[in-house]
C-alpha positions in Angstrom: 4.2 -31.1 -1.6 6.6 -31.0 1.3 5.7 -32.0 4.6 6.3 -29.9 8.1 5.6 -31.8 11.1 4.6 -29.7 14.5 4.3 -30.3 18.1 1.4 -29.9 19.9 0.9 -29.9 23.4 -2.8 -31.9 23.9 -4.5 -29.5 25.0 -3.7 -27.6 22.1 -5.1 -30.2 19.8 -7.6 -30.8 22.5 -8.4 -27.5 21.3 -7.8 -27.6 17.5 -9.5 -30.6 17.4 -12.4 -29.6 18.7 -12.6 -26.1 16.6 -12.5 -27.5 14.0 -15.3 -30.2 14.3 -17.5 -26.7 15.2 -16.4 -25.3 11.4 -16.9 -28.3 9.4 -13.1 -29.2 8.7 -10.8 -31.5 9.6 -8.3 -30.4 11.9 -5.7 -30.3 9.0 -7.4 -27.8 6.9 -8.3 -25.7 10.6 -4.5 -25.2 11.1 -3.7 -25.0 7.1 -6.0 -22.0 6.8 -5.0 -20.5 10.8 -1.5 -20.5 9.2 -2.1 -18.9 6.0 -4.5 -16.1 7.9 -1.3 -15.6 10.4 1.2 -15.6 7.7 -1.4 -12.9 5.7 -1.5 -11.0 8.6 2.0 -10.7 9.2 2.6 -9.7 4.9 0.2 -7.0 5.3 1.9 -5.6 8.6 5.1 -5.7 7.1 3.9 -3.7 3.7 2.4 -1.7 6.3 4.9 -0.5 8.1 7.2 -0.3 4.9 4.7 2.2 3.7 5.1 4.2 6.9 8.5 4.6 6.7 8.3 5.5 3.5 6.0 8.2 4.2 7.8 9.2 7.7 11.3 9.5 5.4 9.4 11.9 3.1 8.0 14.2 6.4 11.6 14.0 6.8 13.2 15.2 3.7 10.7 17.4 2.5 9.5 18.9 6.2 5.7 19.5 4.4 2.9 17.7 5.5 -0.7 18.2 5.4 -3.1 19.3 8.2 -5.0 17.6 10.3 -8.5 19.9 9.6 -8.2 19.3 6.1 -7.0 15.6 6.0 -10.1 15.0 8.1 -12.3 16.5 6.0 -10.8 15.0 2.9 -12.0 11.9 4.5 -15.6 12.8 5.6 -16.3 13.9 1.9 -14.9 10.8 0.8 -17.2 8.6 3.7 -19.7 10.7 2.0 -19.9 9.2 -2.3 -18.1 12.4 -2.7 -14.7 13.4 -5.0 -13.1 15.6 -3.4 -9.6 17.9 -4.1 -7.0 16.2 -2.3 -5.6 18.7 0.4 -2.4 19.7 -0.2 0.8 19.3 1.6 2.8 22.5 3.4 5.8 23.3 5.7 3.8 23.9 9.1 5.2 26.6 10.8 7.5 26.4 14.4 
């Protein structure tokens, strides 16, 4: 396994040690877990933004959207455990 060296300010190192102790972990395990969570979050954010860009491109290309009232009713029904039909996309009036 490769090794990476990071330099930490003394105050941050002290905080990491204290937080790791409170979590019942070594500072090393605590730092690895924090890094993994951060990388996961960045990857999720990037996937979310890519999906949003893809959907925005589709809206620009087709001009079709789902009315907010239809989307809200669909989501409310899903929250209630129902299986409603997905709302139909339409081209809004200008």
